[in-house]
Structure formats: C-alpha cells, structure tokens
mmCIF file as Biopython writes it, N, C-alpha, C and O atoms, coordinates in Angstrom:
data_model
#
loop_
_atom_site.group_PDB
_atom_site.id
_atom_site.type_symbol
_atom_site.label_atom_id
_atom_site.label_alt_id
_atom_site.label_comp_id
_atom_site.label_asym_id
_atom_site.label_entity_id
_atom_site.label_seq_id
_atom_site.pdbx_PDB_ins_code
_atom_site.Cartn_x
_atom_site.Cartn_y
_atom_site.Cartn_z
_atom_site.occupancy
_atom_site.B_iso_or_equiv
_atom_site.auth_seq_id
_atom_site.auth_asym_id
_atom_site.pdbx_PDB_model_num
ATOM 1   N N  . MET A ? 1  ? -17.629 33.292 15.648 1.0 0.0 1  A 1 
ATOM 2   C CA . MET A ? 1  ? -17.134 32.714 16.877 1.0 0.0 1  A 1 
ATOM 3   C C  . MET A ? 1  ? -16.691 31.279 16.607 1.0 0.0 1  A 1 
ATOM 4   O O  . MET A ? 1  ? -17.333 30.558 15.844 1.0 0.0 1  A 1 
ATOM 5   N N  . VAL A ? 2  ? -15.610 30.876 17.227 1.0 0.0 2  A 1 
ATOM 6   C CA . VAL A ? 2  ? -15.043 29.547 17.004 1.0 0.0 2  A 1 
ATOM 7   C C  . VAL A ? 2  ? -15.774 28.530 17.875 1.0 0.0 2  A 1 
ATOM 8   O O  . VAL A ? 2  ? -16.009 28.761 19.062 1.0 0.0 2  A 1 
ATOM 9   N N  . LYS A ? 3  ? -16.130 27.395 17.260 1.0 0.0 3  A 1 
ATOM 10  C CA . LYS A ? 3  ? -16.844 26.357 17.987 1.0 0.0 3  A 1 
ATOM 11  C C  . LYS A ? 3  ? -15.870 25.453 18.722 1.0 0.0 3  A 1 
ATOM 12  O O  . LYS A ? 3  ? -14.666 25.484 18.465 1.0 0.0 3  A 1 
ATOM 13  N N  . LYS A ? 4  ? -16.399 24.642 19.645 1.0 0.0 4  A 1 
ATOM 14  C CA . LYS A ? 4  ? -15.559 23.774 20.456 1.0 0.0 4  A 1 
ATOM 15  C C  . LYS A ? 4  ? -14.832 22.750 19.607 1.0 0.0 4  A 1 
ATOM 16  O O  . LYS A ? 4  ? -13.663 22.461 19.863 1.0 0.0 4  A 1 
ATOM 17  N N  . LYS A ? 5  ? -15.497 22.193 18.598 1.0 0.0 5  A 1 
ATOM 18  C CA . LYS A ? 5  ? -14.841 21.161 17.800 1.0 0.0 5  A 1 
ATOM 19  C C  . LYS A ? 5  ? -13.700 21.749 16.973 1.0 0.0 5  A 1 
ATOM 20  O O  . LYS A ? 5  ? -12.721 21.053 16.702 1.0 0.0 5  A 1 
ATOM 21  N N  . GLU A ? 6  ? -13.803 23.008 16.570 1.0 0.0 6  A 1 
ATOM 22  C CA . GLU A ? 6  ? -12.702 23.640 15.838 1.0 0.0 6  A 1 
ATOM 23  C C  . GLU A ? 6  ? -11.538 23.959 16.765 1.0 0.0 6  A 1 
ATOM 24  O O  . GLU A ? 6  ? -10.389 23.979 16.323 1.0 0.0 6  A 1 
ATOM 25  N N  . ASN A ? 7  ? -11.813 24.210 18.043 1.0 0.0 7  A 1 
ATOM 26  C CA . ASN A ? 7  ? -10.736 24.396 19.020 1.0 0.0 7  A 1 
ATOM 27  C C  . ASN A ? 7  ? -9.944  23.106 19.185 1.0 0.0 7  A 1 
ATOM 28  O O  . ASN A ? 7  ? -8.721  23.148 19.324 1.0 0.0 7  A 1 
ATOM 29  N N  . LEU A ? 8  ? -10.624 21.955 19.172 1.0 0.0 8  A 1 
ATOM 30  C CA . LEU A ? 8  ? -9.922  20.676 19.278 1.0 0.0 8  A 1 
ATOM 31  C C  . LEU A ? 8  ? -9.013  20.450 18.085 1.0 0.0 8  A 1 
ATOM 32  O O  . LEU A ? 8  ? -7.895  19.957 18.238 1.0 0.0 8  A 1 
ATOM 33  N N  . LEU A ? 9  ? -9.476  20.802 16.915 1.0 0.0 9  A 1 
ATOM 34  C CA . LEU A ? 9  ? -8.660  20.644 15.717 1.0 0.0 9  A 1 
ATOM 35  C C  . LEU A ? 9  ? -7.447  21.577 15.760 1.0 0.0 9  A 1 
ATOM 36  O O  . LEU A ? 9  ? -6.342  21.177 15.392 1.0 0.0 9  A 1 
ATOM 37  N N  . ALA A ? 10 ? -7.649  22.803 16.202 1.0 0.0 10 A 1 
ATOM 38  C CA . ALA A ? 10 ? -6.536  23.748 16.309 1.0 0.0 10 A 1 
ATOM 39  C C  . ALA A ? 10 ? -5.525  23.297 17.359 1.0 0.0 10 A 1 
ATOM 40  O O  . ALA A ? 10 ? -4.321  23.459 17.160 1.0 0.0 10 A 1 
ATOM 41  N N  . LEU A ? 11 ? -5.992  22.737 18.467 1.0 0.0 11 A 1 
ATOM 42  C CA . LEU A ? 11 ? -5.092  22.215 19.494 1.0 0.0 11 A 1 
ATOM 43  C C  . LEU A ? 11 ? -4.246  21.075 18.943 1.0 0.0 11 A 1 
ATOM 44  O O  . LEU A ? 11 ? -3.047  21.000 19.214 1.0 0.0 11 A 1 
ATOM 45  N N  . GLY A ? 12 ? -4.858  20.199 18.181 1.0 0.0 12 A 1 
ATOM 46  C CA . GLY A ? 12 ? -4.115  19.087 17.590 1.0 0.0 12 A 1 
ATOM 47  C C  . GLY A ? 12 ? -3.046  19.558 16.628 1.0 0.0 12 A 1 
ATOM 48  O O  . GLY A ? 12 ? -1.927  19.045 16.645 1.0 0.0 12 A 1 
ATOM 49  N N  . MET A ? 13 ? -3.369  20.518 15.798 1.0 0.0 13 A 1 
ATOM 50  C CA . MET A ? 13 ? -2.378  21.036 14.844 1.0 0.0 13 A 1 
ATOM 51  C C  . MET A ? 13 ? -1.252  21.765 15.574 1.0 0.0 13 A 1 
ATOM 52  O O  . MET A ? 13 ? -0.090  21.638 15.188 1.0 0.0 13 A 1 
ATOM 53  N N  . LEU A ? 14 ? -1.574  22.519 16.613 1.0 0.0 14 A 1 
ATOM 54  C CA . LEU A ? 14 ? -0.554  23.224 17.385 1.0 0.0 14 A 1 
ATOM 55  C C  . LEU A ? 14 ? 0.395   22.243 18.061 1.0 0.0 14 A 1 
ATOM 56  O O  . LEU A ? 14 ? 1.607   22.461 18.078 1.0 0.0 14 A 1 
ATOM 57  N N  . CYS A ? 15 ? -0.151  21.164 18.618 1.0 0.0 15 A 1 
ATOM 58  C CA . CYS A ? 15 ? 0.699   20.165 19.272 1.0 0.0 15 A 1 
ATOM 59  C C  . CYS A ? 15 ? 1.606   19.458 18.272 1.0 0.0 15 A 1 
ATOM 60  O O  . CYS A ? 15 ? 2.755   19.151 18.590 1.0 0.0 15 A 1 
ATOM 61  N N  . LEU A ? 16 ? 1.105   19.199 17.075 1.0 0.0 16 A 1 
ATOM 62  C CA . LEU A ? 16 ? 1.956   18.585 16.060 1.0 0.0 16 A 1 
ATOM 63  C C  . LEU A ? 16 ? 3.078   19.522 15.629 1.0 0.0 16 A 1 
ATOM 64  O O  . LEU A ? 16 ? 4.203   19.076 15.404 1.0 0.0 16 A 1 
ATOM 65  N N  . ILE A ? 17 ? 2.785   20.810 15.514 1.0 0.0 17 A 1 
ATOM 66  C CA . ILE A ? 17 ? 3.817   21.777 15.147 1.0 0.0 17 A 1 
ATOM 67  C C  . ILE A ? 17 ? 4.878   21.876 16.241 1.0 0.0 17 A 1 
ATOM 68  O O  . ILE A ? 17 ? 6.071   21.932 15.942 1.0 0.0 17 A 1 
ATOM 69  N N  . ILE A ? 18 ? 4.457   21.898 17.500 1.0 0.0 18 A 1 
ATOM 70  C CA . ILE A ? 18 ? 5.406   21.962 18.612 1.0 0.0 18 A 1 
ATOM 71  C C  . ILE A ? 18 ? 6.277   20.716 18.640 1.0 0.0 18 A 1 
ATOM 72  O O  . ILE A ? 18 ? 7.486   20.814 18.847 1.0 0.0 18 A 1 
ATOM 73  N N  . ALA A ? 19 ? 5.680   19.543 18.435 1.0 0.0 19 A 1 
ATOM 74  C CA . ALA A ? 19 ? 6.453   18.304 18.425 1.0 0.0 19 A 1 
ATOM 75  C C  . ALA A ? 19 ? 7.466   18.302 17.285 1.0 0.0 19 A 1 
ATOM 76  O O  . ALA A ? 19 ? 8.597   17.848 17.459 1.0 0.0 19 A 1 
ATOM 77  N N  . LEU A ? 20 ? 7.068   18.803 16.131 1.0 0.0 20 A 1 
ATOM 78  C CA . LEU A ? 20 ? 7.985   18.872 14.997 1.0 0.0 20 A 1 
ATOM 79  C C  . LEU A ? 20 ? 9.140   19.823 15.281 1.0 0.0 20 A 1 
ATOM 80  O O  . LEU A ? 20 ? 10.287  19.518 14.953 1.0 0.0 20 A 1 
ATOM 81  N N  . LEU A ? 21 ? 8.852   20.966 15.883 1.0 0.0 21 A 1 
ATOM 82  C CA . LEU A ? 21 ? 9.916   21.916 16.218 1.0 0.0 21 A 1 
ATOM 83  C C  . LEU A ? 21 ? 10.877  21.338 17.253 1.0 0.0 21 A 1 
ATOM 84  O O  . LEU A ? 21 ? 12.090  21.505 17.126 1.0 0.0 21 A 1 
ATOM 85  N N  . PHE A ? 22 ? 10.353  20.662 18.276 1.0 0.0 22 A 1 
ATOM 86  C CA . PHE A ? 22 ? 11.225  20.025 19.263 1.0 0.0 22 A 1 
ATOM 87  C C  . PHE A ? 22 ? 12.096  18.968 18.602 1.0 0.0 22 A 1 
ATOM 88  O O  . PHE A ? 22 ? 13.270  18.822 18.943 1.0 0.0 22 A 1 
ATOM 89  N N  . ASN A ? 23 ? 11.527  18.236 17.665 1.0 0.0 23 A 1 
ATOM 90  C CA . ASN A ? 23 ? 12.274  17.186 16.986 1.0 0.0 23 A 1 
ATOM 91  C C  . ASN A ? 23 ? 13.372  17.771 16.105 1.0 0.0 23 A 1 
ATOM 92  O O  . ASN A ? 23 ? 14.461  17.204 16.018 1.0 0.0 23 A 1 
ATOM 93  N N  . MET A ? 24 ? 13.103  18.884 15.461 1.0 0.0 24 A 1 
ATOM 94  C CA . MET A ? 24 ? 14.079  19.484 14.551 1.0 0.0 24 A 1 
ATOM 95  C C  . MET A ? 24 ? 15.224  20.171 15.298 1.0 0.0 24 A 1 
ATOM 96  O O  . MET A ? 24 ? 16.383  20.040 14.905 1.0 0.0 24 A 1 
ATOM 97  N N  . PHE A ? 25 ? 14.914  20.892 16.357 1.0 0.0 25 A 1 
ATOM 98  C CA . PHE A ? 25 ? 15.922  21.728 16.998 1.0 0.0 25 A 1 
ATOM 99  C C  . PHE A ? 25 ? 16.452  21.178 18.324 1.0 0.0 25 A 1 
ATOM 100 O O  . PHE A ? 25 ? 17.351  21.776 18.914 1.0 0.0 25 A 1 
ATOM 101 N N  . GLY A ? 26 ? 15.929  20.078 18.793 1.0 0.0 26 A 1 
ATOM 102 C CA . GLY A ? 26 ? 16.376  19.538 20.067 1.0 0.0 26 A 1 
ATOM 103 C C  . GLY A ? 26 ? 17.433  18.466 19.893 1.0 0.0 26 A 1 
ATOM 104 O O  . GLY A ? 26 ? 17.504  17.799 18.861 1.0 0.0 26 A 1 
ATOM 105 N N  . ASN A ? 27 ? 18.245  18.316 20.911 1.0 0.0 27 A 1 
ATOM 106 C CA . ASN A ? 27 ? 19.201  17.218 20.922 1.0 0.0 27 A 1 
ATOM 107 C C  . ASN A ? 27 ? 18.463  15.925 21.245 1.0 0.0 27 A 1 
ATOM 108 O O  . ASN A ? 27 ? 17.435  15.931 21.923 1.0 0.0 27 A 1 
ATOM 109 N N  . SER A ? 28 ? 18.997  14.842 20.758 1.0 0.0 28 A 1 
ATOM 110 C CA . SER A ? 28 ? 18.319  13.558 20.961 1.0 0.0 28 A 1 
ATOM 111 C C  . SER A ? 28 ? 18.619  13.015 22.358 1.0 0.0 28 A 1 
ATOM 112 O O  . SER A ? 28 ? 19.738  12.584 22.638 1.0 0.0 28 A 1 
ATOM 113 N N  . ASN A ? 29 ? 17.631  13.040 23.214 1.0 0.0 29 A 1 
ATOM 114 C CA . ASN A ? 29 ? 17.733  12.384 24.520 1.0 0.0 29 A 1 
ATOM 115 C C  . ASN A ? 29 ? 16.355  11.862 24.908 1.0 0.0 29 A 1 
ATOM 116 O O  . ASN A ? 29 ? 15.360  12.178 24.256 1.0 0.0 29 A 1 
ATOM 117 N N  . ILE A ? 30 ? 16.302  11.075 25.952 1.0 0.0 30 A 1 
ATOM 118 C CA . ILE A ? 30 ? 15.075  10.362 26.319 1.0 0.0 30 A 1 
ATOM 119 C C  . ILE A ? 30 ? 13.993  11.316 26.818 1.0 0.0 30 A 1 
ATOM 120 O O  . ILE A ? 30 ? 12.812  11.088 26.558 1.0 0.0 30 A 1 
ATOM 121 N N  . VAL A ? 31 ? 14.365  12.365 27.521 1.0 0.0 31 A 1 
ATOM 122 C CA . VAL A ? 31 ? 13.370  13.301 28.061 1.0 0.0 31 A 1 
ATOM 123 C C  . VAL A ? 31 ? 12.688  14.054 26.918 1.0 0.0 31 A 1 
ATOM 124 O O  . VAL A ? 31 ? 11.468  14.221 26.916 1.0 0.0 31 A 1 
ATOM 125 N N  . LEU A ? 32 ? 13.477  14.500 25.958 1.0 0.0 32 A 1 
ATOM 126 C CA . LEU A ? 32 ? 12.906  15.221 24.822 1.0 0.0 32 A 1 
ATOM 127 C C  . LEU A ? 32 ? 12.018  14.305 23.984 1.0 0.0 32 A 1 
ATOM 128 O O  . LEU A ? 32 ? 10.987  14.738 23.469 1.0 0.0 32 A 1 
ATOM 129 N N  . ASP A ? 33 ? 12.412  13.047 23.847 1.0 0.0 33 A 1 
ATOM 130 C CA . ASP A ? 33 ? 11.572  12.097 23.113 1.0 0.0 33 A 1 
ATOM 131 C C  . ASP A ? 33 ? 10.241  11.868 23.813 1.0 0.0 33 A 1 
ATOM 132 O O  . ASP A ? 33 ? 9.214   11.721 23.150 1.0 0.0 33 A 1 
ATOM 133 N N  . ILE A ? 34 ? 10.241  11.836 25.138 1.0 0.0 34 A 1 
ATOM 134 C CA . ILE A ? 34 ? 8.995   11.667 25.888 1.0 0.0 34 A 1 
ATOM 135 C C  . ILE A ? 34 ? 8.100   12.891 25.720 1.0 0.0 34 A 1 
ATOM 136 O O  . ILE A ? 34 ? 6.883   12.755 25.592 1.0 0.0 34 A 1 
ATOM 137 N N  . VAL A ? 35 ? 8.692   14.088 25.720 1.0 0.0 35 A 1 
ATOM 138 C CA . VAL A ? 35 ? 7.914   15.317 25.528 1.0 0.0 35 A 1 
ATOM 139 C C  . VAL A ? 35 ? 7.303   15.337 24.126 1.0 0.0 35 A 1 
ATOM 140 O O  . VAL A ? 35 ? 6.144   15.715 23.955 1.0 0.0 35 A 1 
ATOM 141 N N  . ILE A ? 36 ? 8.083   14.930 23.128 1.0 0.0 36 A 1 
ATOM 142 C CA . ILE A ? 36 ? 7.569   14.882 21.757 1.0 0.0 36 A 1 
ATOM 143 C C  . ILE A ? 36 ? 6.415   13.895 21.659 1.0 0.0 36 A 1 
ATOM 144 O O  . ILE A ? 36 ? 5.394   14.196 21.041 1.0 0.0 36 A 1 
ATOM 145 N N  . LEU A ? 37 ? 6.565   12.718 22.263 1.0 0.0 37 A 1 
ATOM 146 C CA . LEU A ? 37 ? 5.485   11.737 22.247 1.0 0.0 37 A 1 
ATOM 147 C C  . LEU A ? 37 ? 4.256   12.232 22.992 1.0 0.0 37 A 1 
ATOM 148 O O  . LEU A ? 37 ? 3.132   11.901 22.614 1.0 0.0 37 A 1 
ATOM 149 N N  . LEU A ? 38 ? 4.448   13.018 24.043 1.0 0.0 38 A 1 
ATOM 150 C CA . LEU A ? 38 ? 3.322   13.595 24.771 1.0 0.0 38 A 1 
ATOM 151 C C  . LEU A ? 38 ? 2.531   14.548 23.875 1.0 0.0 38 A 1 
ATOM 152 O O  . LEU A ? 38 ? 1.302   14.497 23.847 1.0 0.0 38 A 1 
ATOM 153 N N  . PHE A ? 39 ? 3.235   15.418 23.144 1.0 0.0 39 A 1 
ATOM 154 C CA . PHE A ? 39 ? 2.545   16.335 22.243 1.0 0.0 39 A 1 
ATOM 155 C C  . PHE A ? 39 ? 1.849   15.595 21.103 1.0 0.0 39 A 1 
ATOM 156 O O  . PHE A ? 39 ? 0.751   15.979 20.699 1.0 0.0 39 A 1 
ATOM 157 N N  . VAL A ? 40 ? 2.467   14.550 20.585 1.0 0.0 40 A 1 
ATOM 158 C CA . VAL A ? 40 ? 1.829   13.759 19.529 1.0 0.0 40 A 1 
ATOM 159 C C  . VAL A ? 40 ? 0.587   13.052 20.080 1.0 0.0 40 A 1 
ATOM 160 O O  . VAL A ? 40 ? -0.428  12.960 19.389 1.0 0.0 40 A 1 
ATOM 161 N N  . GLY A ? 41 ? 0.660   12.558 21.309 1.0 0.0 41 A 1 
ATOM 162 C CA . GLY A ? 41 ? -0.503  11.927 21.933 1.0 0.0 41 A 1 
ATOM 163 C C  . GLY A ? 41 ? -1.647  12.900 22.143 1.0 0.0 41 A 1 
ATOM 164 O O  . GLY A ? 41 ? -2.807  12.560 21.906 1.0 0.0 41 A 1 
ATOM 165 N N  . ILE A ? 42 ? -1.327  14.113 22.590 1.0 0.0 42 A 1 
ATOM 166 C CA . ILE A ? 42 ? -2.364  15.130 22.756 1.0 0.0 42 A 1 
ATOM 167 C C  . ILE A ? 42 ? -3.009  15.444 21.412 1.0 0.0 42 A 1 
ATOM 168 O O  . ILE A ? 42 ? -4.226  15.610 21.323 1.0 0.0 42 A 1 
ATOM 169 N N  . ALA A ? 43 ? -2.191  15.526 20.371 1.0 0.0 43 A 1 
ATOM 170 C CA . ALA A ? 43 ? -2.719  15.806 19.036 1.0 0.0 43 A 1 
ATOM 171 C C  . ALA A ? 43 ? -3.638  14.687 18.567 1.0 0.0 43 A 1 
ATOM 172 O O  . ALA A ? 43 ? -4.693  14.950 17.989 1.0 0.0 43 A 1 
ATOM 173 N N  . LEU A ? 44 ? -3.247  13.442 18.810 1.0 0.0 44 A 1 
ATOM 174 C CA . LEU A ? 44 ? -4.085  12.320 18.394 1.0 0.0 44 A 1 
ATOM 175 C C  . LEU A ? 44 ? -5.433  12.332 19.100 1.0 0.0 44 A 1 
ATOM 176 O O  . LEU A ? 44 ? -6.472  12.154 18.464 1.0 0.0 44 A 1 
ATOM 177 N N  . PHE A ? 45 ? -5.418  12.543 20.415 1.0 0.0 45 A 1 
ATOM 178 C CA . PHE A ? 45 ? -6.675  12.518 21.158 1.0 0.0 45 A 1 
ATOM 179 C C  . PHE A ? 45 ? -7.563  13.722 20.839 1.0 0.0 45 A 1 
ATOM 180 O O  . PHE A ? 45 ? -8.787  13.590 20.802 1.0 0.0 45 A 1 
ATOM 181 N N  . SER A ? 46 ? -6.968  14.882 20.610 1.0 0.0 46 A 1 
ATOM 182 C CA . SER A ? 46 ? -7.798  16.037 20.285 1.0 0.0 46 A 1 
ATOM 183 C C  . SER A ? 46 ? -8.390  15.910 18.882 1.0 0.0 46 A 1 
ATOM 184 O O  . SER A ? 46 ? -9.531  16.312 18.656 1.0 0.0 46 A 1 
ATOM 185 N N  . ASN A ? 47 ? -7.631  15.357 17.940 1.0 0.0 47 A 1 
ATOM 186 C CA . ASN A ? 47 ? -8.182  15.151 16.600 1.0 0.0 47 A 1 
ATOM 187 C C  . ASN A ? 47 ? -9.235  14.050 16.604 1.0 0.0 47 A 1 
ATOM 188 O O  . ASN A ? 47 ? -10.201 14.118 15.844 1.0 0.0 47 A 1 
ATOM 189 N N  . ALA A ? 48 ? -9.061  13.039 17.447 1.0 0.0 48 A 1 
ATOM 190 C CA . ALA A ? 48 ? -10.093 12.010 17.572 1.0 0.0 48 A 1 
ATOM 191 C C  . ALA A ? 48 ? -11.368 12.595 18.184 1.0 0.0 48 A 1 
ATOM 192 O O  . ALA A ? 48 ? -12.474 12.231 17.786 1.0 0.0 48 A 1 
ATOM 193 N N  . GLY A ? 49 ? -11.212 13.493 19.142 1.0 0.0 49 A 1 
ATOM 194 C CA . GLY A ? 49 ? -12.372 14.184 19.707 1.0 0.0 49 A 1 
ATOM 195 C C  . GLY A ? 49 ? -13.071 15.043 18.684 1.0 0.0 49 A 1 
ATOM 196 O O  . GLY A ? 49 ? -14.299 15.126 18.667 1.0 0.0 49 A 1 
ATOM 197 N N  . TYR A ? 50 ? -12.290 15.685 17.826 1.0 0.0 50 A 1 
ATOM 198 C CA . TYR A ? 50 ? -12.883 16.488 16.750 1.0 0.0 50 A 1 
ATOM 199 C C  . TYR A ? 50 ? -13.696 15.607 15.813 1.0 0.0 50 A 1 
ATOM 200 O O  . TYR A ? 50 ? -14.821 15.953 15.450 1.0 0.0 50 A 1 
ATOM 201 N N  . LEU A ? 51 ? -13.132 14.475 15.422 1.0 0.0 51 A 1 
ATOM 202 C CA . LEU A ? 51 ? -13.853 13.574 14.523 1.0 0.0 51 A 1 
ATOM 203 C C  . LEU A ? 51 ? -15.117 13.028 15.164 1.0 0.0 51 A 1 
ATOM 204 O O  . LEU A ? 51 ? -16.140 12.877 14.497 1.0 0.0 51 A 1 
ATOM 205 N N  . ALA A ? 52 ? -15.051 12.734 16.454 1.0 0.0 52 A 1 
ATOM 206 C CA . ALA A ? 52 ? -16.229 12.211 17.143 1.0 0.0 52 A 1 
ATOM 207 C C  . ALA A ? 52 ? -17.339 13.255 17.224 1.0 0.0 52 A 1 
ATOM 208 O O  . ALA A ? 52 ? -18.509 12.936 17.012 1.0 0.0 52 A 1 
ATOM 209 N N  . THR A ? 53 ? -16.980 14.490 17.528 1.0 0.0 53 A 1 
ATOM 210 C CA . THR A ? 53 ? -18.013 15.522 17.623 1.0 0.0 53 A 1 
ATOM 211 C C  . THR A ? 53 ? -18.543 15.913 16.241 1.0 0.0 53 A 1 
ATOM 212 O O  . THR A ? 53 ? -19.725 16.224 16.096 1.0 0.0 53 A 1 
ATOM 213 N N  . ALA A ? 54 ? -17.685 15.899 15.239 1.0 0.0 54 A 1 
ATOM 214 C CA . ALA A ? 54 ? -18.130 16.275 13.894 1.0 0.0 54 A 1 
ATOM 215 C C  . ALA A ? 54 ? -19.080 15.232 13.315 1.0 0.0 54 A 1 
ATOM 216 O O  . ALA A ? 54 ? -20.067 15.586 12.671 1.0 0.0 54 A 1 
ATOM 217 N N  . THR A ? 55 ? -18.795 13.955 13.536 1.0 0.0 55 A 1 
ATOM 218 C CA . THR A ? 55 ? -19.680 12.925 12.993 1.0 0.0 55 A 1 
ATOM 219 C C  . THR A ? 55 ? -20.973 12.818 13.788 1.0 0.0 55 A 1 
ATOM 220 O O  . THR A ? 55 ? -22.017 12.491 13.223 1.0 0.0 55 A 1 
ATOM 221 N N  . SER A ? 56 ? -20.922 13.090 15.096 1.0 0.0 56 A 1 
ATOM 222 C CA . SER A ? 56 ? -22.160 13.029 15.876 1.0 0.0 56 A 1 
ATOM 223 C C  . SER A ? 56 ? -23.096 14.181 15.513 1.0 0.0 56 A 1 
ATOM 224 O O  . SER A ? 56 ? -24.315 14.013 15.560 1.0 0.0 56 A 1 
ATOM 225 N N  . LYS A ? 57 ? -22.560 15.331 15.157 1.0 0.0 57 A 1 
ATOM 226 C CA . LYS A ? 57 ? -23.396 16.452 14.745 1.0 0.0 57 A 1 
ATOM 227 C C  . LYS A ? 57 ? -24.059 16.166 13.390 1.0 0.0 57 A 1 
ATOM 228 O O  . LYS A ? 57 ? -25.204 16.559 13.167 1.0 0.0 57 A 1 
ATOM 229 N N  . LYS A ? 58 ? -23.343 15.484 12.489 1.0 0.0 58 A 1 
ATOM 230 C CA . LYS A ? 58 ? -23.916 15.164 11.180 1.0 0.0 58 A 1 
ATOM 231 C C  . LYS A ? 58 ? -25.035 14.141 11.318 1.0 0.0 58 A 1 
ATOM 232 O O  . LYS A ? 58 ? -26.029 14.218 10.596 1.0 0.0 58 A 1 
ATOM 233 N N  . LYS A ? 59 ? -24.892 13.178 12.239 1.0 0.0 59 A 1 
ATOM 234 C CA . LYS A ? 59 ? -25.907 12.153 12.411 1.0 0.0 59 A 1 
ATOM 235 C C  . LYS A ? 59 ? -27.204 12.736 12.987 1.0 0.0 59 A 1 
ATOM 236 O O  . LYS A ? 59 ? -28.289 12.232 12.694 1.0 0.0 59 A 1 
ATOM 237 N N  . LYS A ? 60 ? -27.101 13.787 13.797 1.0 0.0 60 A 1 
ATOM 238 C CA . LYS A ? 60 ? -28.291 14.396 14.402 1.0 0.0 60 A 1 
ATOM 239 C C  . LYS A ? 60 ? -29.114 15.162 13.383 1.0 0.0 60 A 1 
ATOM 240 O O  . LYS A ? 60 ? -30.328 15.293 13.538 1.0 0.0 60 A 1 
ATOM 241 N N  . LYS A ? 61 ? -28.465 15.670 12.339 1.0 0.0 61 A 1 
ATOM 242 C CA . LYS A ? 61 ? -29.187 16.480 11.349 1.0 0.0 61 A 1 
ATOM 243 C C  . LYS A ? 61 ? -29.965 15.659 10.389 1.0 0.0 61 A 1 
ATOM 244 O O  . LYS A ? 61 ? -30.621 16.203 9.501  1.0 0.0 61 A 1 
#
C-alpha cells in the first residue's frame, strides 16, 4: 500500500511532467505561463511536504 508521503512525491513529479508538456507543446502566452507556474508551485510544495514528513519520521525512530 502506498503511504501518504509517497503520494506527495508522486504528485510533485506528475505536476512537473504536466508543466513540461505544457511548456513544450503550448503557444507562448501569459495564461499558459501562469498555468505552468501553478503546476511548478504545486510540485515544489508537495516535494517540500514529502521532505518534511520523511525527515520527521527518521527523527522519531
């Protein structure tokens, strides 16, 4: 079974892949750039959440 912290890591990787695909195949305009930045922001926060939960679990052991 997949743990919550691994779901955060998978969400971050998925958002980075979506942002990369939008960047490669989309025309350059301000709305698309905002959507790409939104996906990159979600990826950053979910990966930061993964790191926070992973290090807190190691400290408890």
